[in-house]
N, C-alpha and C positions, 0 to 999 in steps of 0.2 A: 588188136592193131598188129600189123605185120612189121617185123623187125628185119632190117637188112642183114646180110651175111656179115658185113663189117662190124655191126653192133654186137653180133653174137660171138665174135672172136675174143678169146680171153686176153686180158691186158697182160703185159710183161710182169713177171713177179719181181719183188724187190731184189731177190738174189740175182736175177738176170741183169737188172739194171746196174747192180753193184759191180758186176763182172766187166761191164763195158768200160772202155777208156774214156776219160772226160773229153768233150768236144771243144772245150775252150782252150785258149793258149795257156800252157802251164807256166808256173813261175820259173825263172832262170836259176842257174847255179852260180852265176857270176854277178857281183854287185854292179858292174858297169852295164849290165844288160837288164837291170831291175826295172820293173814297171809296177805301178800300184794297181792291184786287181779291183775292178769296178763293175764287172759284168752283172752283178746282182745288187749293186748299190742303187737304192732309190734316190732320185734327184728331185722329187717333188713331194711335198706334204699332201696327204689325202684326207686326213681326219681333222675334226674340229672338237674343241672342248664342249662336252654336252651341257655344261652349266652356263657357259658364255659362248654362244654360237659365233660371236664375232672374232674369237681368238682361236688361232690354229693350235694344234698340239705341239709339244716340244719335240723336235727330231732328236733321235739318239742312235748312236752306233755302239755296239757291244764288242769288246776286245778281250780275248782270253790269251794270256801269255803262259808259256810252260814248256816243258820238255817234249811232251807228246811222243814218248819213246816206249811203246807205240801209242797212237791215239786209240781210245776204247769207246765203247758205247756210253760210258759215263761222261766222257768229254763231249760227246754229241748231245746227250740228254740234258746237260746243265743249261745249254742254250735254249732248249725248248721249255725248261722250267722257268728260265728268266723271261722268256717271251710271254708265257702264261701269267706270270706275276705282273709284268708291265701292263698287259692288257686289262688285268683285273684291278690293279691298285694304283696306277699312276696316270698321268696325262701325257706320257711319252708316246711317240710313234717311232717304231723301229725302222731305220733306214738300211740296216745291214748288220751282219755279224762277222767277225774275223778271228781266225786262229793265227797267233804269232809265235812260231816255234823259236826257242832260244838258239844261239849260235853254238858252235863246237867249243867255244872258249868258256862256256859255263861248265864248271867242274861238278860232275855228278856221275855216280856209278851207273853203268848200263846205258849210257847215252849213245845212241846210234849216230852216225854222221848226219849232219843237218839236212843234206839233200835227200836222204832216205826219209827222214822224219817229215819234211815238207811234202814229199811225194805221197807218203801214207795219209797225211791229212787231206791232201787233194783227192785221193781215191775215196776217202771216207765221206767227203761232203759233195763232190761234184755230181754224183748220181743219187744222192739221198736227201738233198736239201734244196730249197728254192731261195734261201736268203743268206746262207753261210759261205764264206770264202776263206782262202788261205793267203796270208801275206808273208813273203820270204825276206823282207827287208832286215828284220832283226837277225835272222839266221845267217845272213850274208855278211854281217859286220866282222871286222878283223879283230874285235875284242868283245868282251862281255858288255852288253848294253843294259843299263839299269831300266827298270820298268817305267820309271817316270819319263825317260827319254823316248821310250817306245810309244807312250801315250802322246808325247809331243809330236812324234812322227805322224801319227794318225790325224792329229789336229792340223798339222801342216798340209797333209795331202787333201783332207776333206774341206777344211775351212779356209786356209790361206790360199791354196792353189785353185780350189774349185769354188770358193766363195760360199760354201754351205749348200743349202737346198732351196729350191724355189717354193714360194707360197702361192696361194690362189690369186693374189693380187699382183703377182709378178716380182715382188721383192724377194731378196735372198735372206735366209735366216741361218744363223750359226747352228751347227750340229753339236749336241752334247756327246762327248766321248766318255764311255764308262768301262771300267775294268770289271770283268767277270771272274770271280775267284771262288774257290772252295773254302770252307771254314778252316781247313788246315793251313792255307796260305795266309789267311788273316791272322792266325795265331803266331805266324812267323814275324809279324810286324813288331820287331823288338829292336832296341837301339843298336845292338851289336850286329844286327843283320841288315837293317834298313837305315838310311840317313833320315834324320828328322825332317829336313827340308824336302826330301822326296815324298815322305808320307803326307806332309802338308800340301804339297803340290798335287799328288794323286787324289787325295781325299777332298781337298778344298776346291781345286780347279776342275776336276773331272768327276769323281764319284765312283763308288764301287757297289756292284751287285754281288752279294755273298750267298752262296748256296750252302746251307748247313749240311755237314757230313756226319756220319755216325761217330759218336764219341767226342764231337767238337762242341763246346759250350760257347757259341759265338756271342750271345748276349752277355754272358758273364765276362768274357774277355773285353768286349766293347766297353762295359762299365768300368773295368779296371785300367784301361789304356787311355791315357790323357789325350793323346792326339786323335785317336778314334772317336772318343767321346766328344771332343770339341767339334768334330765334323760329322756327328751322328746323323744329322738331317740329310747328309749326302751319302749315307750308307744304307743300303736296302738289303734286308735279310730275307732270304727265300727259304721257306721250309720245304723239305722233301716230303711228299705225300707217299711215295714208294721209295724206300731206301735202297740205294745201289752203291755198293762198296768195291766195284771192280777197280783194280789199280793196275797201272802199267808195270809196276814191280812184280806183281803176281803173274801177269801175262809173260813177262820175260823169264821168270822161273819155270813156268809151265813149258815154254818152248825149250829151255835148257834141259829139262827133265824128260822131254819127249811126250808130254801130256797134251791133251786136246785143248785148243783155245777157241773151238767152235762156239758161236753165240756170245762170245765176250767182246768181239769187235767185228766190223764188217768183213764179209768174205773177201772183198777185193784187197783189204789190208792183210788178211791172213795169207792170201796167195802171194802177195808181195814179200812178206816176211820170209816165207819158205823159199821163194825163187831167188832171193838175195842172201840167204843163209844168215839172217839176222838173229841175234840173241842165243846162238847155240853154244857159246862159250862163257 
């Protein structure tokens, strides 16, 4: 069979795509100009429960909150692990995934300005993913925003303002908003760091997808934590089949020491770090 010249042309490599600027409108740097990113948000349920064909799957949106200073391949990979887990073990249907970088009012060493962190997240996902997006709302707040309030923000944007998603019969259905976190974040769920009412709200009203990380005994912590255990049916623990311990802290140290960060994060993010002189001090 003859193939056209067009079909013989090599497709762009991942590296080439990562170097391109995103074609979508990027998130603003001022709160008054904020808009909720929805260019990859699914608005209609497609799947059905294989056991009860008359019931549609439960729509879900996954949200990762964090510093992302900078975003790494691990931050990208945990979303894919969550997607595989959901497809294999649940009746959820993913409507979209979001990164929500913290604001500059979050006190943490090595935190680059929020507009840089938002931009690096955008560079990381806009040319490498078909379902992930970056929401700047949290980063634009004039004070530190608790994670429970961030989850409320997504619920407001998706369920209250948009009415959820459309089902096959034309009715709207509420979307479940879930927090995606590493095992180290879950182990920080302690009374002196988190308000009990926030934990009840996040775990009970939304739910958490936990990706196990090296050295983190998530199951042991869940058993010992009263609030986590109370809401254990809304906590989904995802095992890593290939362990990845890339950390933003190590990346920042490598940059500071003049060491290579190639293959630790997307090329577009590496380029942005060097062009803007980030993490050199």
